[in-house]
C-alpha positions as CSV (number, residue, x, y, z in Angstrom):
1,X,2.1,-17.1,15.9
2,X,2.1,-13.7,17.7
3,X,2.0,-11.3,14.8
4,X,2.7,-7.5,14.8
5,X,1.2,-5.6,11.8
6,X,2.4,-2.0,11.6
7,X,0.2,0.5,9.8
8,X,-2.8,-1.9,10.1
9,X,-5.4,0.9,9.9
10,X,-4.3,2.1,6.4
11,X,-5.6,0.8,3.1
12,X,-3.4,-2.3,2.6
13,X,-2.8,-2.8,6.3
14,X,-6.4,-3.0,7.2
15,X,-7.1,-5.3,4.3
16,X,-4.3,-7.6,5.6
17,X,-5.7,-7.5,9.2
18,X,-9.2,-8.3,8.0
19,X,-7.9,-11.1,5.8
20,X,-5.7,-12.8,8.5
21,X,-8.4,-12.5,11.2
22,X,-10.8,-14.3,8.8
23,X,-8.3,-17.0,7.6
24,X,-6.1,-17.8,10.7
25,X,-6.3,-18.1,14.5
26,X,-3.1,-16.1,15.0
27,X,-2.8,-13.5,17.7
28,X,-2.6,-10.2,15.9
29,X,-1.6,-6.8,17.3
30,X,-2.0,-3.8,15.0
31,X,-0.1,-0.6,15.7
32,X,-0.9,2.5,13.8
33,X,-0.2,6.2,14.4
34,X,-3.7,7.1,12.9
35,X,-2.6,9.8,10.5
36,X,-5.0,11.1,7.9
37,X,-4.8,7.8,6.0
38,X,-5.2,5.5,9.1
39,X,-8.9,4.9,10.0
40,X,-10.3,2.7,12.8
41,X,-13.5,2.5,10.8
42,X,-11.7,0.2,8.3
43,X,-11.6,-2.4,11.1
44,X,-14.8,-1.9,12.9
45,X,-16.1,-5.3,11.8
46,X,-13.4,-7.1,13.8
47,X,-13.4,-5.0,17.0
48,X,-13.7,-7.3,20.0
49,X,-12.2,-10.4,18.3
50,X,-10.3,-12.2,21.0
51,X,-7.2,-12.6,18.9
52,X,-7.1,-9.0,17.7
53,X,-5.5,-6.0,19.6
54,X,-5.0,-2.4,18.6
55,X,-2.4,-0.1,19.9
56,X,-2.0,3.5,18.8
57,X,1.7,4.1,18.4
58,X,4.3,5.8,16.2
59,X,7.0,3.5,14.8
60,X,9.5,6.3,15.3
61,X,8.9,6.3,19.1
62,X,11.6,3.8,20.1
63,X,10.6,3.6,23.8
64,X,7.0,2.8,22.9
65,X,8.0,0.2,20.3
66,X,10.3,-1.5,22.8
67,X,7.5,-1.5,25.4
68,X,5.1,-3.2,22.9
69,X,7.6,-5.9,22.1
70,X,7.8,-6.7,25.8
71,X,4.1,-6.6,26.2
72,X,3.1,-8.8,23.3
73,X,6.2,-11.0,22.7
74,X,5.9,-10.8,19.0
75,X,7.3,-13.7,16.9
76,X,6.5,-12.3,13.5
77,X,6.2,-8.8,12.0
78,X,4.5,-7.6,8.8
79,X,5.8,-4.0,8.4
80,X,3.3,-1.9,6.4
81,X,3.5,1.4,8.2
82,X,4.7,4.1,5.7
83,X,4.0,7.4,4.2
84,X,3.1,6.4,0.7
85,X,1.7,9.2,-1.5
86,X,4.3,10.4,-4.1
87,X,2.7,13.9,-4.3
88,X,2.9,14.4,-0.6
89,X,6.6,13.2,-0.6
90,X,7.4,16.0,-3.1
91,X,6.0,18.6,-0.8
92,X,7.2,17.2,2.5
93,X,10.1,14.8,1.9
94,X,11.4,14.8,5.5
95,X,8.1,13.2,6.8
96,X,8.8,10.3,4.5
97,X,12.4,10.0,5.6
98,X,11.4,10.0,9.3
99,X,8.6,7.4,9.0
100,X,9.9,5.1,6.2
101,X,13.6,5.1,7.1
102,X,14.0,5.9,10.8
103,X,10.8,4.0,11.7
104,X,12.0,0.9,9.9
105,X,15.4,1.1,11.6
106,X,13.7,1.4,15.0
107,X,11.6,-1.7,14.3
108,X,14.6,-3.7,13.1
109,X,16.5,-2.8,16.2
110,X,13.6,-3.7,18.4
111,X,13.7,-7.2,16.9
112,X,17.4,-7.5,17.7
113,X,16.8,-6.4,21.3
114,X,13.7,-8.5,21.9
115,X,14.8,-11.7,20.1
116,X,18.5,-11.5,21.3
117,X,20.6,-14.2,19.6
118,X,17.7,-16.6,19.2
119,X,16.0,-16.0,15.8
120,X,14.4,-19.4,15.6
121,X,10.7,-19.1,14.4
122,X,11.1,-15.4,14.1
123,X,10.5,-13.2,11.0
124,X,10.6,-9.6,9.9
125,X,8.5,-9.2,6.7
126,X,8.9,-5.8,5.0
127,X,6.3,-4.7,2.5
128,X,7.8,-2.5,-0.2
129,X,6.9,-1.2,-3.6
130,X,7.8,-1.6,-7.2
131,X,8.7,2.2,-7.3
132,X,12.1,1.5,-5.9
133,X,13.1,0.1,-9.3
134,X,12.6,3.4,-11.1
135,X,11.0,3.7,-14.6
136,X,10.8,1.2,-17.4
137,X,10.8,1.8,-21.1
138,X,8.1,0.6,-23.5
139,X,9.1,-3.1,-22.9
140,X,10.4,-5.3,-20.1
141,X,9.5,-6.0,-16.6
142,X,10.8,-5.4,-13.1
143,X,12.3,-8.6,-11.6
144,X,13.7,-9.2,-8.2
145,X,17.1,-8.6,-9.6
146,X,16.3,-5.2,-11.2
147,X,18.8,-2.6,-9.9
148,X,17.3,0.1,-7.7
149,X,16.7,3.5,-9.3
150,X,14.2,5.5,-7.2
151,X,13.0,8.7,-8.7
152,X,10.9,10.4,-5.9
153,X,11.4,11.1,-2.2
154,X,8.8,8.4,-1.5
155,X,10.5,5.7,-3.6
156,X,13.9,6.8,-2.3
157,X,12.7,6.4,1.3
158,X,11.3,3.0,0.6
159,X,14.5,1.9,-1.2
160,X,16.5,3.1,1.9
161,X,14.3,1.0,4.2
162,X,14.7,-2.0,1.9
163,X,18.5,-1.7,2.2
164,X,18.2,-1.4,6.0
165,X,16.2,-4.6,6.1
166,X,18.7,-6.5,4.1
167,X,21.6,-5.1,6.1
168,X,20.1,-6.3,9.3
169,X,19.7,-9.7,7.7
170,X,23.3,-9.9,6.5
171,X,24.9,-8.3,9.5
172,X,22.9,-9.7,12.4
173,X,21.3,-12.8,10.8
174,X,17.8,-11.5,11.3
175,X,15.3,-13.6,9.3
176,X,13.7,-11.2,6.8
177,X,11.5,-11.2,3.8
178,X,10.7,-8.4,1.4
179,X,8.0,-8.0,-1.2
180,X,7.6,-5.4,-3.9
181,X,4.0,-4.8,-5.0
182,X,2.5,-2.9,-7.9
183,X,-0.3,-0.4,-7.5
184,X,-3.1,-1.7,-5.2
185,X,-6.7,-0.8,-5.6
186,X,-9.9,-1.8,-3.9
187,X,-12.2,-1.0,-0.9
188,X,-11.2,1.4,1.9
189,X,-8.7,3.2,-0.3
190,X,-8.1,6.8,0.8
191,X,-9.4,9.2,-1.9
192,X,-6.1,10.8,-2.7
193,X,-4.9,8.0,-5.0
194,X,-6.1,7.8,-8.6
195,X,-9.0,5.3,-8.5
196,X,-10.8,6.4,-5.4
197,X,-10.1,10.1,-6.2
198,X,-11.7,9.7,-9.6
199,X,-14.8,8.0,-8.2
200,X,-15.2,10.7,-5.5
201,X,-14.6,13.6,-7.9
202,X,-16.9,12.2,-10.5
203,X,-19.8,11.6,-8.1
204,X,-19.3,15.2,-6.9
205,X,-19.3,16.6,-10.4
206,X,-15.8,17.9,-10.0
207,X,-12.9,17.8,-12.5
208,X,-11.1,14.4,-12.9
209,X,-7.4,15.4,-12.9
210,X,-5.0,13.6,-15.4
211,X,-1.3,14.3,-15.1
212,X,0.4,15.2,-18.3
213,X,-0.9,13.1,-21.2
214,X,-2.3,10.4,-19.0
215,X,-0.2,7.7,-20.7
216,X,1.8,6.8,-17.6
217,X,1.5,3.0,-17.3
218,X,1.1,1.0,-14.0
219,X,0.5,-2.6,-13.1
220,X,-2.7,-2.9,-11.0
221,X,-3.2,-5.4,-8.2
222,X,-6.5,-5.9,-6.4
223,X,-5.9,-5.5,-2.7
224,X,-7.4,-8.8,-1.6
225,X,-5.1,-10.6,-4.0
226,X,-2.2,-8.8,-2.4
227,X,-3.4,-10.0,1.0
228,X,-3.4,-13.6,-0.2
229,X,0.1,-13.1,-1.5
230,X,1.3,-11.7,1.8
231,X,-0.2,-14.6,3.8
232,X,1.5,-17.1,1.4
233,X,4.9,-15.3,1.6
234,X,4.7,-15.1,5.4
235,X,4.0,-18.9,5.6
236,X,6.3,-20.2,2.9
237,X,8.8,-17.5,1.8
238,X,12.5,-18.3,2.1
239,X,14.2,-15.9,4.6
240,X,16.5,-13.4,2.9
241,X,14.5,-13.5,-0.4
242,X,12.5,-10.8,-2.2
243,X,9.3,-11.5,-4.1
244,X,7.5,-9.3,-6.6
245,X,3.7,-9.2,-6.4
246,X,1.8,-7.9,-9.4
247,X,-1.5,-8.3,-11.1
248,X,-0.4,-8.7,-14.7
249,X,-2.6,-5.7,-15.5
250,X,-0.7,-2.9,-17.3
251,X,-3.0,0.1,-17.8
252,X,-2.4,3.7,-18.7
253,X,-3.8,6.2,-16.2
254,X,-6.1,7.7,-18.8
255,X,-7.5,4.2,-19.6
256,X,-8.1,3.7,-15.8
257,X,-10.0,7.0,-15.6
258,X,-12.1,6.2,-18.7
259,X,-12.9,2.7,-17.3
260,X,-14.1,4.1,-14.0
261,X,-16.2,6.7,-15.9
262,X,-17.8,4.0,-18.0
263,X,-18.7,1.9,-14.9
264,X,-20.2,5.0,-13.2
265,X,-22.2,5.7,-16.3
266,X,-23.6,2.2,-16.0
267,X,-24.1,2.0,-12.2
268,X,-24.8,5.6,-11.3
269,X,-25.6,7.6,-14.4
270,X,-25.4,11.4,-14.2
271,X,-28.2,13.3,-15.8
272,X,-25.7,16.0,-16.8
273,X,-24.0,13.5,-19.2
274,X,-21.1,11.0,-19.4
275,X,-18.6,11.3,-16.6
276,X,-15.7,11.5,-19.0
277,X,-16.8,15.1,-19.7
278,X,-15.1,15.9,-16.4
279,X,-11.6,14.7,-17.5
280,X,-9.2,17.6,-17.0
281,X,-5.5,17.5,-18.0
282,X,-3.2,19.1,-15.4
283,X,0.6,19.8,-15.3
284,X,2.6,16.6,-14.9
285,X,4.2,16.1,-11.5
286,X,8.0,16.4,-11.2
287,X,9.9,13.2,-12.0
288,X,6.8,11.3,-12.9
289,X,7.9,7.7,-13.8
290,X,6.6,6.6,-17.2
291,X,6.0,2.9,-16.8
292,X,6.0,0.2,-14.2
293,X,5.4,-3.5,-14.9
294,X,5.9,-6.4,-12.5
295,X,7.3,-9.8,-13.4
296,X,5.5,-12.0,-10.8
297,X,6.7,-15.3,-12.0
298,X,9.0,-16.0,-9.0
299,X,6.2,-16.0,-6.5
300,X,4.0,-18.1,-8.8
301,X,6.8,-20.6,-9.4
302,X,8.1,-20.9,-5.9
303,X,5.0,-20.3,-3.7
304,X,2.1,-21.0,-6.0
305,X,0.4,-17.6,-5.9
306,X,-1.4,-16.0,-8.7
307,X,-3.9,-13.1,-8.7
308,X,-7.5,-14.3,-8.7
309,X,-9.0,-11.1,-10.0
310,X,-8.7,-9.7,-13.5
311,X,-8.7,-5.9,-13.7
312,X,-12.2,-6.0,-15.1
313,X,-13.7,-7.9,-12.2
314,X,-11.6,-6.1,-9.6
315,X,-12.4,-2.6,-10.8
316,X,-16.2,-3.3,-10.9
317,X,-16.1,-4.6,-7.3
318,X,-14.2,-1.5,-6.3
319,X,-16.5,1.0,-7.9
320,X,-19.6,-0.8,-6.5
321,X,-18.0,-0.7,-3.0
322,X,-17.6,3.0,-3.1
323,X,-21.2,3.5,-4.4
324,X,-22.4,1.3,-1.5
325,X,-20.4,3.0,1.2
326,X,-21.0,6.8,0.9
327,X,-20.8,7.2,4.7
328,X,-17.2,5.9,4.8
329,X,-16.2,8.3,2.0
330,X,-17.9,11.2,3.8
331,X,-16.2,10.3,7.0
332,X,-12.6,10.5,5.5
333,X,-13.3,13.9,3.8
334,X,-11.7,16.0,6.5
335,X,-10.8,19.6,6.1
336,X,-7.2,18.6,5.5
337,X,-8.2,16.2,2.7
338,X,-10.2,18.9,1.0
339,X,-7.4,21.4,1.3
340,X,-5.0,18.8,-0.2
341,X,-7.1,18.1,-3.2
342,X,-7.7,21.8,-3.8
343,X,-4.0,22.7,-3.6
344,X,-2.6,19.8,-5.5
345,X,-5.2,18.9,-8.2
346,X,-7.8,21.6,-8.8
347,X,-5.3,24.4,-8.7
348,X,-3.0,22.8,-11.3
């Protein structure tokens, strides 16, 4: 297999690259634009592997993408490159439209041009999100048949890319797969998302921002479980199908923050007192979905995948990783990151 992974220096992308290098002998090419969230340090342990290649590239650069298809003769693609932070999408929606919609269309078209009319042993695997489904009430779950109802520029851009992938499948016969995952967490997560942000802010003695009342509910998936699911879908998924990937871990945001605080109290106590003293309620963000919950029975029933980590085991591993890797955290704290946190959390 000659595999292209887009966005392979980001949080989930780098975890997938590390996982597949460890578990397969596939030829893997990783292309990444190296924005603020893409970090080559995430993959320093596999640099020099004979079956791994990195190319700095923007998926919206059509000529560059076509050239890479010619250079590497990809047979399979895992498309992870995306702008992914909801707060950023509210402030700069066009960046999300460009990368998530136009970039996906350019990749799909590159497949058509490179693979011509022979799609045998070829596959375009699109990694999407549960946010395309909108918001749930107090009960029920998202299934693969749940109608789309995106509520933010981010989720709308991902929904649009999902529709493009399915359109290329139905119109051109391109073999495709789509997965919708719940909130990922784990090592190497850029500290703008809830869990790594709370860990970083707490260790710095800074306020821990909670949107609204903090009772927004999400399903949480340990990133290494997600990698196992991606590998399984890539190998055994039925082309044209979608699979939901979730951790069966519904938690309110406030509960997540309190759990992280309790673990830090245990593992790195603060002489000033319990970390939960830093919890600060800020104005809720516009259009904040109330609840997500994934029904992951299809992937279990058809492909035999289930998450290995409970939230309790996964969150402990995550907090410990951040405590053990202060240099990585310091490295990603660029001026742009500090400005972002100050403008979008501390000032609210």
